[in-house]
C-alpha positions as CSV (number, residue, x, y, z in Angstrom):
1,M,58.6,346.3,197.8
2,T,56.0,344.5,195.7
3,Y,56.5,341.0,194.5
4,D,54.9,339.5,191.5
5,Y,54.2,336.0,192.9
6,G,52.6,334.9,189.7
7,A,55.7,335.7,187.7
8,M,57.9,334.1,190.3
9,S,55.9,330.9,190.2
10,R,56.2,330.7,186.5
11,R,60.0,331.2,186.7
12,V,60.2,328.4,189.3
13,I,58.2,326.0,187.2
14,L,60.4,327.0,184.1
15,V,63.7,326.4,186.0
16,A,62.4,323.1,187.4
17,A,61.4,321.9,183.9
18,L,64.8,323.0,182.4
19,T,66.6,321.2,185.2
20,A,64.7,318.0,184.7
21,L,65.3,318.2,180.9
22,L,69.1,318.7,181.4
23,A,69.2,315.9,183.8
24,G,67.6,313.6,181.3
25,C,70.1,314.7,178.6
26,T,73.3,314.3,180.7
27,G,72.5,311.2,182.7
28,T,74.0,307.8,182.1
29,P,72.4,306.1,179.1
30,E,70.8,302.8,179.6
31,Q,73.2,300.0,178.6
32,P,72.0,297.4,176.1
33,K,71.2,294.0,177.6
34,R,73.8,291.4,176.8
35,K,72.9,288.0,175.6
36,P,74.0,285.2,178.0
37,A,77.3,283.6,176.8
38,R,77.1,280.0,175.7
39,S,80.0,277.7,176.6
40,T,80.7,275.2,173.9
41,G,84.2,274.1,174.9
42,A,87.4,274.7,173.0
43,S,87.2,273.8,169.4
44,L,89.5,271.2,167.9
45,S,90.3,273.6,165.1
46,Q,92.0,276.1,167.3
47,S,95.5,274.7,167.3
48,P,97.7,274.0,164.2
49,Q,98.4,270.5,165.4
50,A,94.7,269.8,165.7
51,R,94.0,271.2,162.3
52,A,96.8,269.1,160.8
53,C,95.4,266.0,162.4
54,L,91.9,266.7,161.2
55,A,93.2,267.3,157.7
56,N,95.1,264.1,157.7
57,L,92.1,262.2,159.0
58,G,89.8,263.9,156.4
59,A,92.2,262.9,153.6
60,T,91.7,259.2,154.4
61,K,87.9,259.7,153.7
62,A,87.0,258.4,157.2
63,N,83.6,259.6,158.4
64,F,84.0,261.6,161.6
65,T,82.9,264.6,163.6
66,P,85.2,266.8,165.6
67,L,84.2,267.2,169.3
68,A,84.6,270.1,171.7
69,D,87.1,269.6,174.5
70,Q,85.6,268.4,177.7
71,Y,86.9,268.0,181.3
72,Y,85.1,265.5,183.5
73,G,87.1,265.8,186.7
74,A,89.3,263.2,188.4
75,G,91.8,263.6,185.6
76,C,89.4,262.4,183.0
77,S,88.9,264.4,179.7
78,T,88.3,264.2,176.0
79,L,90.6,266.8,174.4
80,G,91.3,267.0,170.7
81,A,88.8,264.2,170.2
82,V,86.6,263.1,167.3
83,R,83.7,260.7,167.0
84,L,84.3,258.1,164.2
85,A,81.2,256.9,162.4
86,A,83.1,254.8,159.8
87,L,86.6,254.1,158.5
88,Q,87.7,253.7,154.9
89,G,89.0,250.5,153.3
90,D,90.4,249.9,149.8
91,D,86.9,249.3,148.4
92,G,84.9,251.8,150.5
93,R,83.3,252.1,153.9
94,L,84.4,250.0,156.9
95,D,81.9,250.2,159.8
96,V,83.1,250.5,163.3
97,T,80.9,249.8,166.3
98,N,80.6,251.0,169.9
99,L,83.1,253.9,169.7
100,G,82.8,256.9,171.9
101,P,85.2,260.0,171.8
102,L,88.6,259.2,170.5
103,T,91.6,261.5,170.3
104,C,92.3,262.5,166.7
105,P,95.8,260.9,166.6
106,V,94.4,257.6,167.8
107,A,91.7,257.9,165.2
108,N,94.3,258.4,162.5
109,S,96.2,255.3,163.7
110,L,93.1,253.3,163.8
111,Q,92.1,254.3,160.3
112,G,95.6,253.3,158.9
113,W,95.5,250.0,160.7
114,A,92.0,249.2,159.6
115,R,92.8,249.8,155.9
116,F,96.4,248.7,155.5
117,G,96.6,246.1,158.3
118,V,93.3,244.5,158.9
119,D,91.5,244.8,155.6
120,R,94.4,243.7,153.5
121,A,95.3,240.8,155.9
122,A,91.7,239.6,155.7
123,R,91.9,239.6,151.9
124,Q,95.3,237.9,151.7
125,I,94.9,235.4,154.5
126,L,91.2,234.7,154.7
127,G,90.2,235.5,151.1
128,S,87.5,238.0,152.0
129,P,87.6,241.8,152.7
130,L,86.8,243.4,156.0
131,V,83.5,245.1,156.4
132,R,83.3,245.9,160.1
133,I,85.5,246.3,163.2
134,E,83.7,245.7,166.5
135,T,85.1,247.5,169.5
136,M,84.5,247.5,173.2
137,G,84.7,251.3,173.4
138,S,87.2,254.1,173.7
139,Y,86.7,256.7,176.4
140,S,86.0,255.5,179.9
141,C,86.9,257.4,183.1
142,R,88.7,254.7,185.0
143,N,92.0,253.4,186.3
144,V,94.2,250.6,184.9
145,A,92.8,247.5,186.5
146,G,94.4,246.7,189.9
147,T,96.2,250.1,190.0
148,N,95.8,253.7,191.1
149,R,97.0,254.9,187.6
150,L,94.5,256.4,185.2
151,S,93.9,254.3,182.1
152,A,94.6,255.8,178.7
153,H,90.8,255.3,178.2
154,A,90.3,258.1,180.7
155,T,91.6,260.6,178.2
156,A,90.1,258.9,175.1
157,N,93.6,257.8,174.1
158,A,92.9,254.1,173.7
159,V,90.5,251.7,171.9
160,D,89.7,248.1,172.6
161,V,89.0,245.9,169.6
162,A,87.0,242.7,170.0
163,A,86.2,241.3,166.6
164,F,86.2,241.6,162.8
165,R,83.4,240.9,160.4
166,L,84.2,239.9,156.9
167,A,82.2,240.4,153.7
168,D,81.6,236.6,153.4
169,G,79.8,236.7,156.8
170,R,82.5,235.3,159.0
171,R,83.1,236.9,162.4
172,I,86.6,236.6,163.8
173,S,86.7,237.4,167.5
174,V,89.6,237.7,169.8
175,I,88.1,235.6,172.6
176,S,86.9,232.8,170.3
177,D,89.6,232.7,167.7
178,W,92.9,233.7,169.2
179,N,93.7,230.0,169.6
180,S,91.5,228.8,166.8
181,S,91.9,225.4,165.3
182,S,92.2,227.1,161.9
183,P,95.9,228.1,161.1
184,Q,94.6,230.8,158.7
185,V,92.5,232.4,161.4
186,R,95.3,232.3,164.0
187,A,97.7,233.8,161.4
188,F,95.2,236.6,160.6
189,L,94.8,237.7,164.2
190,R,98.6,237.6,164.8
191,T,99.2,239.5,161.5
192,V,96.8,242.3,162.5
193,R,98.4,242.3,166.0
194,D,101.8,242.9,164.4
195,S,100.4,245.5,162.1
196,A,98.9,247.3,165.1
197,C,102.3,247.3,166.8
198,K,103.7,249.4,164.0
199,R,101.1,252.1,164.5
200,F,100.4,252.1,168.3
201,G,103.0,252.2,171.0
202,T,101.1,249.9,173.3
203,V,99.3,246.8,172.0
204,L,98.0,244.3,174.5
205,T,96.4,240.9,173.5
206,P,95.5,237.6,175.1
207,D,99.2,236.9,175.3
208,Y,99.6,239.7,177.8
209,N,97.2,238.7,180.6
210,A,93.7,237.3,181.2
211,A,92.2,240.8,181.3
212,H,92.9,241.0,177.6
213,R,91.6,237.6,176.7
214,D,88.7,239.1,174.7
215,H,90.2,242.2,173.0
216,F,93.2,244.0,171.6
217,H,94.0,247.2,173.6
218,L,95.5,249.8,171.4
219,E,97.0,253.1,172.6
220,P,99.8,255.5,171.6
221,G,103.2,254.7,172.9
222,G,105.4,256.3,175.5
223,L,109.1,256.0,175.8
224,R,108.9,252.2,176.0
225,P,106.7,250.6,173.3
226,L,104.9,247.4,174.4
227,C,103.6,244.9,172.0
228,R,102.4,241.7,173.5
């Protein structure tokens, strides 16, 4: 029997080429490269309660920015928080200093207190409108002094207020003026304390202990409101 080796070689080459071509058509296609995911935290706007809180705060014309939820460990977090740049008074902007993240409900309470409690008390008792509230901060990952219990500051659920600046240039501070020789100044500070007690569940002042000699501590209340 005679073999045509040339013809056989051509058939082998042809089969090999067809096999390679089919393999290329039926193989697994290359998957597109995915962009790396970016973690920005949970948005405040994701829950109905958070959206309602932001809407209420926005309606007051306060100047604020919603913040992404953050966990810092050791039980510390800033969830449903905002950053307040300014509050709103009867006649316009009320500056607020030294504030970090603050939960939206506390921000709403602070706005209401600043406008309807502090600003109006300043006008009525001291004869000059409020222009600025000076704070000692809001969020701080720490315990209540002398205890193993987390402070409300550790969840951005409290604010410490140190002083008030009036349009006429006067600065009324808790540490200097709680026991002021001026009856009007003393009345002003106690009036704004009483107003805070209507909006916050816990209000601590120099009458509470020495640790609060220089500020008002304001936080939402639990089952037992505390105003002192």
